[in-house]
C-alpha positions in Angstrom: 9.6 18.4 5.6 12.4 16.3 7.2 12.4 12.6 7.3 15.4 12.3 9.6 14.6 9.8 12.4 13.7 11.4 15.7 14.8 9.7 18.9 12.0 11.2 20.9 8.9 9.0 20.4 6.6 11.7 21.6 7.6 14.1 18.8 5.5 14.3 15.7 2.7 12.0 17.0 0.1 14.0 15.0 2.3 14.0 11.9 3.0 10.3 12.3 -0.8 9.5 12.3 -1.3 11.9 9.3 1.4 10.2 7.3 -0.1 6.7 8.1 -3.6 7.9 7.0 -2.5 9.7 3.8 -0.1 6.9 2.8 -2.9 4.3 3.0 -5.4 6.6 1.3 -3.1 7.0 -1.6 -2.4 3.2 -1.7 -6.1 2.6 -1.8 -6.3 4.4 -5.2 -4.1 1.6 -6.6 -7.1 -0.8 -6.7 -9.3 1.1 -9.3 -6.3 2.5 -11.0 -4.9 -1.0 -11.5 -8.2 -2.0 -13.2 -8.0 1.0 -15.6 -4.4 0.2 -16.5 -5.0 -3.5 -16.9 -7.7 -2.8 -19.5 -5.1 -1.3 -21.9 -1.6 -2.2 -20.9 0.2 -5.6 -20.8 0.7 -6.4 -17.1 4.4 -6.8 -16.9 5.0 -3.7 -19.1 2.7 -1.6 -16.9 4.3 -2.8 -13.7 7.8 -2.1 -15.0 6.8 1.4 -16.1 5.2 2.0 -12.7 8.4 1.2 -10.8 10.5 3.2 -13.3 8.2 6.3 -12.8 8.5 5.8 -9.1 12.3 5.9 -9.2 12.2 9.1 -11.3 9.8 10.7 -8.8 11.7 9.7 -5.7 15.2 10.5 -6.9 15.0 14.3 -6.3 13.5 13.7 -2.8 16.2 11.2 -1.9 19.2 13.2 -3.3 19.8 14.9 0.0 20.2 11.5 1.7 22.6 10.0 -0.8 25.4 10.0 1.7 23.6 7.5 3.8 23.9 4.7 1.2 27.5 3.9 2.1 26.4 3.5 5.8 23.5 1.1 5.1 24.1 -2.2 7.0 23.9 -5.7 5.3 20.8 -6.5 7.3 19.0 -3.4 6.0 20.1 -4.2 2.4 18.5 -7.6 2.8 15.3 -6.0 4.0 15.3 -3.5 1.2 15.7 -6.4 -1.2 12.7 -8.1 0.4 10.7 -4.9 0.0 11.7 -4.8 -3.7 10.6 -8.4 -4.2 7.3 -8.3 -2.3 6.2 -4.7 -2.1 7.3 -3.5 -5.5 7.4 -6.6 -7.8 4.9 -8.9 -6.1 2.3 -6.2 -5.2 2.4 -4.5 -8.6 2.1 -7.7 -10.7 -0.5 -9.5 -8.5 -2.7 -6.4 -8.1 -2.7 -5.7 -11.9 -3.5 -9.3 -12.8 -6.1 -9.6 -10.0 -7.9 -6.4 -10.8 -8.2 -7.4 -14.5 -10.7 -10.1 -13.2 -12.8 -8.4 -10.5 -14.6 -5.0 -10.0 -13.0 -2.3 -7.9 -15.5 -2.8 -5.0 -14.7 -6.5 -5.0 -11.0 -5.6 -4.8 -11.8 -3.5 -1.8 -13.5 -6.4 -0.1 -10.3 -8.5 -0.4 -8.1 -5.7 0.7 -10.2 -5.5 3.9 -8.0 -8.4 5.2 -4.9 -6.1 5.3 -5.2 -5.0 8.9 -5.6 -8.5 10.3 -2.8 -9.9 8.1 -0.4 -7.1 9.0 -1.2 -7.3 12.7 -0.7 -11.0 12.7 2.7 -10.6 11.0 3.7 -8.0 13.5 3.0 -10.4 16.4 4.6 -13.4 14.7 7.7 -11.8 13.2 8.3 -8.6 15.1 7.3 -10.1 18.5 5.1 -7.1 19.3 2.8 -7.2 22.3 -0.8 -6.2 21.4 -3.0 -4.5 24.0 -6.7 -5.1 24.3 -7.5 -1.7 22.8 -5.3 -2.4 19.8 -7.0 -5.8 19.3 -10.4 -4.0 19.4 -9.2 -1.4 17.0 -8.0 -4.0 14.5 -11.3 -5.9 14.9 -13.2 -2.7 14.2 -11.0 -2.0 11.2 -11.8 -5.4 9.7 -15.5 -5.1 10.6 -15.7 -1.6 9.1 -14.3 -2.5 5.8 -16.5 -5.6 5.6 -19.5 -3.4 6.2 -18.3 -1.1 3.5 -18.7 -3.9 1.1 -21.8 -5.6 2.2 -23.6 -4.7 -0.9 -20.9 -6.3 -3.0 -21.2 -9.6 -1.3 -24.3 -10.4 -3.4 -22.0 -10.3 -6.4 -19.4 -12.6 -4.9 -20.7 -15.7 -6.7 -19.9 -14.1 -10.0 -16.4 -13.1 -9.1 -13.6 -15.1 -10.6 -11.9 -16.9 -7.7 -8.5 -16.5 -9.2 -8.8 -12.7 -9.3 -9.7 -12.6 -5.6 -6.8 -14.9 -4.7 -4.4 -12.7 -6.7 -5.5 -9.6 -4.8 -5.3 -11.4 -1.5 -1.7 -12.4 -2.4 -1.1 -8.7 -3.2 -2.4 -7.8 0.3 0.1 -10.3 1.8 2.9 -8.6 -0.1 1.7 -5.2 1.2 2.0 -6.6 4.8 5.6 -7.7 4.1 6.3 -4.3 2.6 4.9 -2.6 5.8 6.7 -4.8 8.4 10.1 -4.9 6.6 9.8 -1.1 6.0 9.1 -0.4 9.6 12.3 -2.1 10.7 14.4 -0.6 7.9 13.3 2.9 8.4 14.6 2.9 12.0 18.1 3.4 10.6 17.6 4.4 6.9 15.7 7.5 5.7 12.1 6.5 4.5 12.5 8.2 1.2 15.8 6.4 0.6 14.2 3.0 1.5 11.4 3.7 -1.0 13.9 4.7 -3.8 16.3 1.9 -3.3 13.7 -0.8 -3.1 12.0 0.5 -6.3 15.4 0.7 -8.1 16.3 -2.9 -7.0 13.0 -4.1 -8.3 13.6 -2.8 -11.9 15.7 -5.9 -12.9 12.8 -8.1 -11.8 10.5 -6.5 -14.4 13.0 -5.6 -17.2 13.1 -8.8 -19.3 9.3 -9.3 -19.1 8.6 -5.6 -19.8 10.9 -5.5 -22.8 9.4 -8.7 -24.2 5.8 -7.3 -23.9 6.7 -3.8 -25.0 8.3 -5.0 -28.3 5.2 -6.8 -29.3 2.6 -4.3 -28.2 0.9 -1.5 -30.1 1.7 1.5 -27.8 -0.9 3.7 -29.6 -3.8 1.6 -28.3 -3.6 2.9 -24.7 -6.0 5.8 -24.0 -5.0 9.1 -22.4 -6.9 8.0 -19.3 -4.8 4.8 -19.0 -1.6 6.8 -19.4 -2.7 9.2 -16.7 -3.6 6.3 -14.5 -0.2 4.8 -15.1 1.5 8.0 -14.2 -0.3 8.2 -10.9 0.3 4.5 -10.3 4.1 5.2 -10.4 4.5 8.8 -9.1 1.5 8.7 -6.7 0.8 5.2 -5.2 4.5 4.1 -5.4 6.5 7.2 -4.9 4.4 9.5 -2.8 2.4 6.7 -1.1 5.6 4.8 -0.1 7.3 7.9 1.2 4.4 9.1 3.4 3.7 5.6 4.7 7.3 4.9 5.6 7.5 8.3 7.4 4.6 7.1 9.5 5.6 3.4 10.1 9.1 4.3 11.3 7.5 5.8 14.5 4.5 3.5 14.8 4.3 0.0 16.1 3.3 -2.7 13.6 -0.1 -3.2 15.2 -0.7 0.6 14.9 0.2 0.5 11.3 -2.1 -2.5 10.8 -5.0 -0.5 12.2 -4.4 2.3 9.7 -4.3 -0.1 6.9 -8.1 -0.1 7.2 -8.0 3.2 5.4 -6.7 1.5 2.2 -9.9 -0.5 1.3 -12.1 2.5 2.2 -10.1 4.7 -0.1 -10.2 1.9 -2.8 -14.0 1.9 -2.6 -14.3 5.7 -2.8 -12.0 5.8 -5.8 -13.9 3.0 -7.4 -17.1 5.2 -7.2 -15.2 8.1 -8.7 -13.0 6.5 -11.3 -15.0 3.4 -12.3 -18.5 4.7 -11.9 -19.4 1.9 -9.5 -22.7 2.5 -7.6 -22.6 4.1 -4.2 -24.5 2.2 -1.4 -25.7 4.0 1.7 -24.9 1.1 3.9 -21.3 1.9 3.3 -21.7 5.0 5.5 -22.0 2.6 8.5 -18.7 1.1 7.5 -17.0 4.5 7.3 -18.2 5.2 10.9 -16.7 1.9 12.2 -13.4 2.4 10.4 -13.2 6.0 11.8 -13.7 4.6 15.3 -10.9 2.1 14.6 -8.5 4.8 13.5 -9.4 7.1 16.4 -8.8 4.2 18.9 -5.5 3.3 17.3 -4.5 6.9 17.3 -5.2 7.1 21.1 -3.2 4.0 21.7 -0.3 5.3 19.6 -0.3 8.6 21.6 -0.4 6.7 24.9 2.6 4.5 23.9 4.5 7.6 23.0 4.1 9.0 26.6 
């Protein structure tokens, strides 16, 4: 599978949409996985290990693109540093702290704001024009993920406000990660962007991770938590970032925003499976609305590629 930028916008439309979908589906698993990890690991130690594992997983994939490093422009290095600060450091820490305080389904509720926040960022900072179908698709995405969590709203009074605000801040970091990544991957290979941003983020974590690691009993973490941490690094960070950036390099910011609706849906499904949270039949309606959003955004993406 090549991730060399293609100058023909029509090529790979199907694969672009598949990358967007799979990338967000993998990212969605970070919500319940963060809760599992946060129950056993100190937050800064877990976040640092996550980024370290991500670098190890991405290095073999990025090796073929090592010659590009010398050609990276100053502006791209700045954007990569922004991705490191927000998408790697900010997202990891805020999500881990936030998911210690609220259930997985509640985290999915907060993550439902991702399409709107990212689309607003694309309009404000990337100066993208948004067509009426795209606005409808984004509205459907937000409506769908809210429907998915209707049954969780009754529990909202018991949620700790701080936890919800922390996850919301993590969603904002995810939006920055997407928009900065979309611009950077126009000139730098997606896998290299993911690797370099993760590597640059390591110094952010290092002093805190060492401090927590020295005073922590490593034997207290369960095998389940270690497995979750391995996936958090190699899966959500390495594989998820690579696939997502393969998609966003050829998709407009508003298109990527629409596909971010997949993330809270995935978070809810993984919360059922991993956290044994109860399934609600009303969520099926939400899945239908989100599917309509993704199909509409896919149609718009195909039309803009013509």
